[in-house]
PDB file as gemmi writes it, atoms N, CA and C in Angstrom:
CRYST1    1.000    1.000    1.000  90.00  90.00  90.00 P 1                      
ATOM      1  N   MET A   1      51.354 -76.528  78.905  1.00  0.00           N  
ATOM      2  CA  MET A   1      49.783 -76.565  79.009  1.00  0.00           C  
ATOM      3  C   MET A   1      49.274 -77.462  80.114  1.00  0.00           C  
ATOM      4  N   THR A   2      48.344 -77.031  80.856  1.00  0.00           N  
ATOM      5  CA  THR A   2      47.781 -78.053  81.814  1.00  0.00           C  
ATOM      6  C   THR A   2      46.536 -78.731  81.192  1.00  0.00           C  
ATOM      7  N   ASP A   3      46.610 -80.069  81.533  1.00  0.00           N  
ATOM      8  CA  ASP A   3      45.468 -81.021  81.019  1.00  0.00           C  
ATOM      9  C   ASP A   3      44.282 -80.632  81.711  1.00  0.00           C  
ATOM     10  N   GLU A   4      43.012 -80.652  80.957  1.00  0.00           N  
ATOM     11  CA  GLU A   4      41.752 -80.436  81.557  1.00  0.00           C  
ATOM     12  C   GLU A   4      40.891 -81.722  81.806  1.00  0.00           C  
ATOM     13  N   HIS A   5      40.547 -81.959  82.946  1.00  0.00           N  
ATOM     14  CA  HIS A   5      39.782 -83.255  83.214  1.00  0.00           C  
ATOM     15  C   HIS A   5      38.433 -82.902  83.883  1.00  0.00           C  
ATOM     16  N   LEU A   6      37.499 -83.703  83.132  1.00  0.00           N  
ATOM     17  CA  LEU A   6      36.002 -83.504  83.599  1.00  0.00           C  
ATOM     18  C   LEU A   6      35.913 -84.342  84.843  1.00  0.00           C  
ATOM     19  N   MET A   7      35.271 -83.798  85.990  1.00  0.00           N  
ATOM     20  CA  MET A   7      34.771 -84.716  87.064  1.00  0.00           C  
ATOM     21  C   MET A   7      33.245 -84.691  86.920  1.00  0.00           C  
ATOM     22  N   MET A   8      32.794 -86.019  87.226  1.00  0.00           N  
ATOM     23  CA  MET A   8      31.286 -86.394  86.983  1.00  0.00           C  
ATOM     24  C   MET A   8      30.768 -86.730  88.397  1.00  0.00           C  
ATOM     25  N   CYS A   9      29.619 -86.250  88.770  1.00  0.00           N  
ATOM     26  CA  CYS A   9      28.988 -86.544  90.107  1.00  0.00           C  
ATOM     27  C   CYS A   9      28.432 -88.013  89.809  1.00  0.00           C  
ATOM     28  N   VAL A  10      28.713 -88.937  90.599  1.00  0.00           N  
ATOM     29  CA  VAL A  10      28.357 -90.288  90.433  1.00  0.00           C  
ATOM     30  C   VAL A  10      27.477 -90.740  91.506  1.00  0.00           C  
ATOM     31  N   ASP A  11      27.331 -90.054  92.519  1.00  0.00           N  
ATOM     32  CA  ASP A  11      26.430 -90.417  93.573  1.00  0.00           C  
ATOM     33  C   ASP A  11      26.309 -89.062  94.586  1.00  0.00           C  
ATOM     34  N   SER A  12      24.863 -88.907  95.032  1.00  0.00           N  
ATOM     35  CA  SER A  12      24.715 -87.845  95.852  1.00  0.00           C  
ATOM     36  C   SER A  12      23.528 -88.203  96.753  1.00  0.00           C  
ATOM     37  N   ASP A  13      23.615 -87.512  98.077  1.00  0.00           N  
ATOM     38  CA  ASP A  13      22.411 -87.721  98.863  1.00  0.00           C  
ATOM     39  C   ASP A  13      21.847 -86.294  99.102  1.00  0.00           C  
ATOM     40  N   GLY A  14      22.163 -85.330  98.502  1.00  0.00           N  
ATOM     41  CA  GLY A  14      21.694 -84.003  98.758  1.00  0.00           C  
ATOM     42  C   GLY A  14      22.660 -83.244  99.644  1.00  0.00           C  
ATOM     43  N   LYS A  15      23.286 -83.863 100.444  1.00  0.00           N  
ATOM     44  CA  LYS A  15      24.119 -83.213 101.473  1.00  0.00           C  
ATOM     45  C   LYS A  15      25.668 -83.258 100.986  1.00  0.00           C  
ATOM     46  N   GLN A  16      25.937 -84.434 100.359  1.00  0.00           N  
ATOM     47  CA  GLN A  16      27.348 -84.788  99.974  1.00  0.00           C  
ATOM     48  C   GLN A  16      27.283 -85.417  98.500  1.00  0.00           C  
ATOM     49  N   SER A  17      28.097 -85.083  97.679  1.00  0.00           N  
ATOM     50  CA  SER A  17      28.198 -85.660  96.223  1.00  0.00           C  
ATOM     51  C   SER A  17      29.541 -86.306  96.027  1.00  0.00           C  
ATOM     52  N   LEU A  18      29.578 -87.487  95.488  1.00  0.00           N  
ATOM     53  CA  LEU A  18      30.956 -88.092  95.139  1.00  0.00           C  
ATOM     54  C   LEU A  18      31.127 -87.800  93.715  1.00  0.00           C  
ATOM     55  N   PHE A  19      32.439 -87.307  93.405  1.00  0.00           N  
ATOM     56  CA  PHE A  19      32.781 -87.005  92.071  1.00  0.00           C  
ATOM     57  C   PHE A  19      34.029 -88.004  91.578  1.00  0.00           C  
ATOM     58  N   GLU A  20      33.964 -88.421  90.390  1.00  0.00           N  
ATOM     59  CA  GLU A  20      35.082 -89.163  89.815  1.00  0.00           C  
ATOM     60  C   GLU A  20      35.457 -88.529  88.443  1.00  0.00           C  
ATOM     61  N   CYS A  21      36.747 -88.566  88.245  1.00  0.00           N  
ATOM     62  CA  CYS A  21      37.374 -88.145  87.001  1.00  0.00           C  
ATOM     63  C   CYS A  21      37.036 -88.967  85.849  1.00  0.00           C  
ATOM     64  N   THR A  22      36.671 -88.540  84.684  1.00  0.00           N  
ATOM     65  CA  THR A  22      36.338 -89.333  83.630  1.00  0.00           C  
ATOM     66  C   THR A  22      37.495 -89.827  82.655  1.00  0.00           C  
ATOM     67  N   VAL A  23      38.556 -89.061  82.940  1.00  0.00           N  
ATOM     68  CA  VAL A  23      39.876 -89.368  82.180  1.00  0.00           C  
ATOM     69  C   VAL A  23      40.489 -90.809  82.694  1.00  0.00           C  
ATOM     70  N   THR A  24      40.656 -91.741  81.675  1.00  0.00           N  
ATOM     71  CA  THR A  24      41.001 -92.943  81.942  1.00  0.00           C  
ATOM     72  C   THR A  24      42.471 -92.876  82.425  1.00  0.00           C  
ATOM     73  N   GLY A  25      42.713 -93.618  83.700  1.00  0.00           N  
ATOM     74  CA  GLY A  25      44.046 -93.607  84.299  1.00  0.00           C  
ATOM     75  C   GLY A  25      44.277 -92.386  85.348  1.00  0.00           C  
ATOM     76  N   CYS A  26      43.347 -91.629  85.383  1.00  0.00           N  
ATOM     77  CA  CYS A  26      43.560 -90.498  86.231  1.00  0.00           C  
ATOM     78  C   CYS A  26      43.112 -90.948  87.745  1.00  0.00           C  
ATOM     79  N   GLY A  27      41.961 -91.246  87.829  1.00  0.00           N  
ATOM     80  CA  GLY A  27      41.350 -92.030  89.093  1.00  0.00           C  
ATOM     81  C   GLY A  27      41.161 -90.963  90.250  1.00  0.00           C  
ATOM     82  N   ARG A  28      41.134 -89.543  89.964  1.00  0.00           N  
ATOM     83  CA  ARG A  28      40.745 -88.662  90.966  1.00  0.00           C  
ATOM     84  C   ARG A  28      39.287 -88.881  91.620  1.00  0.00           C  
ATOM     85  N   ARG A  29      39.261 -89.040  92.868  1.00  0.00           N  
ATOM     86  CA  ARG A  29      37.894 -89.114  93.430  1.00  0.00           C  
ATOM     87  C   ARG A  29      37.813 -88.140  94.707  1.00  0.00           C  
ATOM     88  N   LEU A  30      36.646 -87.470  94.762  1.00  0.00           N  
ATOM     89  CA  LEU A  30      36.426 -86.510  95.947  1.00  0.00           C  
ATOM     90  C   LEU A  30      34.900 -86.538  96.320  1.00  0.00           C  
ATOM     91  N   ILE A  31      34.647 -86.103  97.571  1.00  0.00           N  
ATOM     92  CA  ILE A  31      33.556 -85.725  98.074  1.00  0.00           C  
ATOM     93  C   ILE A  31      33.279 -84.201  98.278  1.00  0.00           C  
ATOM     94  N   PHE A  32      32.300 -83.777  97.739  1.00  0.00           N  
ATOM     95  CA  PHE A  32      31.909 -82.578  98.034  1.00  0.00           C  
ATOM     96  C   PHE A  32      30.832 -82.315  98.999  1.00  0.00           C  
ATOM     97  N   ASP A  33      31.000 -81.752 100.199  1.00  0.00           N  
ATOM     98  CA  ASP A  33      30.028 -81.558 101.415  1.00  0.00           C  
ATOM     99  C   ASP A  33      29.275 -80.318 100.984  1.00  0.00           C  
ATOM    100  N   HIS A  34      27.959 -80.265 100.687  1.00  0.00           N  
ATOM    101  CA  HIS A  34      27.243 -79.123 100.314  1.00  0.00           C  
ATOM    102  C   HIS A  34      26.895 -78.388 101.576  1.00  0.00           C  
ATOM    103  N   VAL A  35      26.765 -79.060 102.746  1.00  0.00           N  
ATOM    104  CA  VAL A  35      26.319 -78.364 103.993  1.00  0.00           C  
ATOM    105  C   VAL A  35      27.543 -77.439 104.543  1.00  0.00           C  
ATOM    106  N   ASP A  36      28.721 -78.079 104.597  1.00  0.00           N  
ATOM    107  CA  ASP A  36      29.902 -77.368 105.036  1.00  0.00           C  
ATOM    108  C   ASP A  36      30.715 -76.722 103.993  1.00  0.00           C  
ATOM    109  N   ALA A  37      30.406 -76.917 102.867  1.00  0.00           N  
ATOM    110  CA  ALA A  37      31.090 -76.272 101.639  1.00  0.00           C  
ATOM    111  C   ALA A  37      32.587 -76.670 101.766  1.00  0.00           C  
ATOM    112  N   ARG A  38      32.985 -78.006 101.930  1.00  0.00           N  
ATOM    113  CA  ARG A  38      34.408 -78.394 101.808  1.00  0.00           C  
ATOM    114  C   ARG A  38      34.443 -79.685 100.950  1.00  0.00           C  
ATOM    115  N   LEU A  39      35.817 -79.797 100.470  1.00  0.00           N  
ATOM    116  CA  LEU A  39      36.036 -81.026  99.708  1.00  0.00           C  
ATOM    117  C   LEU A  39      36.877 -81.948 100.580  1.00  0.00           C  
ATOM    118  N   VAL A  40      36.637 -83.307 100.284  1.00  0.00           N  
ATOM    119  CA  VAL A  40      37.429 -84.408 101.019  1.00  0.00           C  
ATOM    120  C   VAL A  40      37.964 -85.129  99.650  1.00  0.00           C  
ATOM    121  N   ILE A  41      39.299 -85.096  99.619  1.00  0.00           N  
ATOM    122  CA  ILE A  41      39.990 -85.807  98.459  1.00  0.00           C  
ATOM    123  C   ILE A  41      40.276 -87.232  98.874  1.00  0.00           C  
ATOM    124  N   LEU A  42      39.520 -88.115  98.068  1.00  0.00           N  
ATOM    125  CA  LEU A  42      39.669 -89.657  98.559  1.00  0.00           C  
ATOM    126  C   LEU A  42      40.816 -90.088  97.686  1.00  0.00           C  
ATOM    127  N   HIS A  43      41.130 -89.670  96.486  1.00  0.00           N  
ATOM    128  CA  HIS A  43      42.326 -90.068  95.734  1.00  0.00           C  
ATOM    129  C   HIS A  43      42.706 -88.780  94.706  1.00  0.00           C  
ATOM    130  N   PRO A  44      43.888 -88.224  94.800  1.00  0.00           N  
ATOM    131  CA  PRO A  44      44.181 -87.219  94.192  1.00  0.00           C  
ATOM    132  C   PRO A  44      44.266 -87.327  92.643  1.00  0.00           C  
ATOM    133  N   GLY A  45      44.566 -88.316  92.121  1.00  0.00           N  
ATOM    134  CA  GLY A  45      44.699 -88.487  90.690  1.00  0.00           C  
ATOM    135  C   GLY A  45      45.830 -87.819  90.180  1.00  0.00           C  
ATOM    136  N   GLN A  46      45.765 -87.219  88.877  1.00  0.00           N  
ATOM    137  CA  GLN A  46      46.857 -86.561  88.172  1.00  0.00           C  
ATOM    138  C   GLN A  46      46.756 -85.138  88.863  1.00  0.00           C  
ATOM    139  N   SER A  47      47.872 -84.885  89.748  1.00  0.00           N  
ATOM    140  CA  SER A  47      47.849 -83.586  90.447  1.00  0.00           C  
ATOM    141  C   SER A  47      48.127 -82.327  89.524  1.00  0.00           C  
ATOM    142  N   THR A  48      48.651 -82.655  88.341  1.00  0.00           N  
ATOM    143  CA  THR A  48      49.019 -81.472  87.551  1.00  0.00           C  
ATOM    144  C   THR A  48      47.829 -81.187  86.606  1.00  0.00           C  
ATOM    145  N   ALA A  49      46.867 -81.899  86.506  1.00  0.00           N  
ATOM    146  CA  ALA A  49      45.629 -81.620  85.739  1.00  0.00           C  
ATOM    147  C   ALA A  49      44.629 -80.623  86.405  1.00  0.00           C  
ATOM    148  N   ARG A  50      44.004 -79.957  85.635  1.00  0.00           N  
ATOM    149  CA  ARG A  50      42.946 -78.978  86.155  1.00  0.00           C  
ATOM    150  C   ARG A  50      41.712 -79.649  86.087  1.00  0.00           C  
ATOM    151  N   HIS A  51      40.952 -79.986  87.299  1.00  0.00           N  
ATOM    152  CA  HIS A  51      39.761 -80.612  87.221  1.00  0.00           C  
ATOM    153  C   HIS A  51      38.450 -79.736  87.423  1.00  0.00           C  
ATOM    154  N   HIS A  52      37.486 -80.242  86.817  1.00  0.00           N  
ATOM    155  CA  HIS A  52      36.202 -79.409  86.925  1.00  0.00           C  
ATOM    156  C   HIS A  52      34.965 -80.169  86.626  1.00  0.00           C  
ATOM    157  N   GLY A  53      33.979 -79.751  87.309  1.00  0.00           N  
ATOM    158  CA  GLY A  53      32.654 -80.414  87.209  1.00  0.00           C  
ATOM    159  C   GLY A  53      31.627 -79.663  88.011  1.00  0.00           C  
ATOM    160  N   SER A  54      30.364 -80.144  87.882  1.00  0.00           N  
ATOM    161  CA  SER A  54      29.288 -79.429  88.627  1.00  0.00           C  
ATOM    162  C   SER A  54      28.132 -80.322  89.142  1.00  0.00           C  
ATOM    163  N   THR A  55      27.390 -79.846  89.874  1.00  0.00           N  
ATOM    164  CA  THR A  55      26.020 -80.655  90.218  1.00  0.00           C  
ATOM    165  C   THR A  55      25.045 -79.421  90.170  1.00  0.00           C  
ATOM    166  N   GLY A  56      24.473 -79.157  89.065  1.00  0.00           N  
ATOM    167  CA  GLY A  56      23.477 -78.078  89.015  1.00  0.00           C  
ATOM    168  C   GLY A  56      23.987 -76.777  89.309  1.00  0.00           C  
ATOM    169  N   LEU A  57      23.707 -76.070  90.323  1.00  0.00           N  
ATOM    170  CA  LEU A  57      24.124 -74.740  90.573  1.00  0.00           C  
ATOM    171  C   LEU A  57      25.562 -74.616  91.185  1.00  0.00           C  
ATOM    172  N   VAL A  58      26.006 -75.837  91.634  1.00  0.00           N  
ATOM    173  CA  VAL A  58      27.317 -75.915  92.252  1.00  0.00           C  
ATOM    174  C   VAL A  58      28.439 -76.172  91.291  1.00  0.00           C  
ATOM    175  N   GLY A  59      29.387 -75.368  90.970  1.00  0.00           N  
ATOM    176  CA  GLY A  59      30.496 -75.742  90.191  1.00  0.00           C  
ATOM    177  C   GLY A  59      31.718 -75.838  90.951  1.00  0.00           C  
ATOM    178  N   LEU A  60      32.643 -76.742  90.546  1.00  0.00           N  
ATOM    179  CA  LEU A  60      33.990 -76.962  91.034  1.00  0.00           C  
ATOM    180  C   LEU A  60      35.035 -76.832  89.943  1.00  0.00           C  
ATOM    181  N   THR A  61      36.130 -76.248  90.368  1.00  0.00           N  
ATOM    182  CA  THR A  61      37.191 -76.097  89.313  1.00  0.00           C  
ATOM    183  C   THR A  61      38.578 -75.850  90.221  1.00  0.00           C  
ATOM    184  N   GLY A  62      39.691 -76.346  89.600  1.00  0.00           N  
ATOM    185  CA  GLY A  62      40.926 -76.051  90.278  1.00  0.00           C  
ATOM    186  C   GLY A  62      41.785 -77.139  90.385  1.00  0.00           C  
ATOM    187  N   HIS A  63      42.842 -77.154  91.075  1.00  0.00           N  
ATOM    188  CA  HIS A  63      43.817 -78.123  91.193  1.00  0.00           C  
ATOM    189  C   HIS A  63      44.496 -77.924  92.573  1.00  0.00           C  
ATOM    190  N   LEU A  64      45.120 -79.121  92.979  1.00  0.00           N  
ATOM    191  CA  LEU A  64      45.774 -79.169  94.367  1.00  0.00           C  
ATOM    192  C   LEU A  64      47.110 -78.757  94.228  1.00  0.00           C  
ATOM    193  N   ALA A  65      47.408 -77.868  95.257  1.00  0.00           N  
ATOM    194  CA  ALA A  65      48.871 -77.526  95.306  1.00  0.00           C  
ATOM    195  C   ALA A  65      49.605 -78.538  96.044  1.00  0.00           C  
ATOM    196  N   PRO A  66      50.942 -78.948  95.747  1.00  0.00           N  
ATOM    197  CA  PRO A  66      51.674 -79.747  96.412  1.00  0.00           C  
ATOM    198  C   PRO A  66      52.142 -79.245  97.824  1.00  0.00           C  
TER     199      PRO A  66                                                      
END                                                                             
């Protein structure tokens, strides 16, 4: 069974949002670009976990394939 990790938006300027995983020891961090609709992974964290989070109407879910 895949672990579920919650990503929280910790900073946003309206164009980009910084997300961090709330699970201790994971460390996943990413930036979601609202303008270009793309993700920039700053730190992958636990690659086997399913990460999800949202900023209002924008929801993110999924995992990175190796």
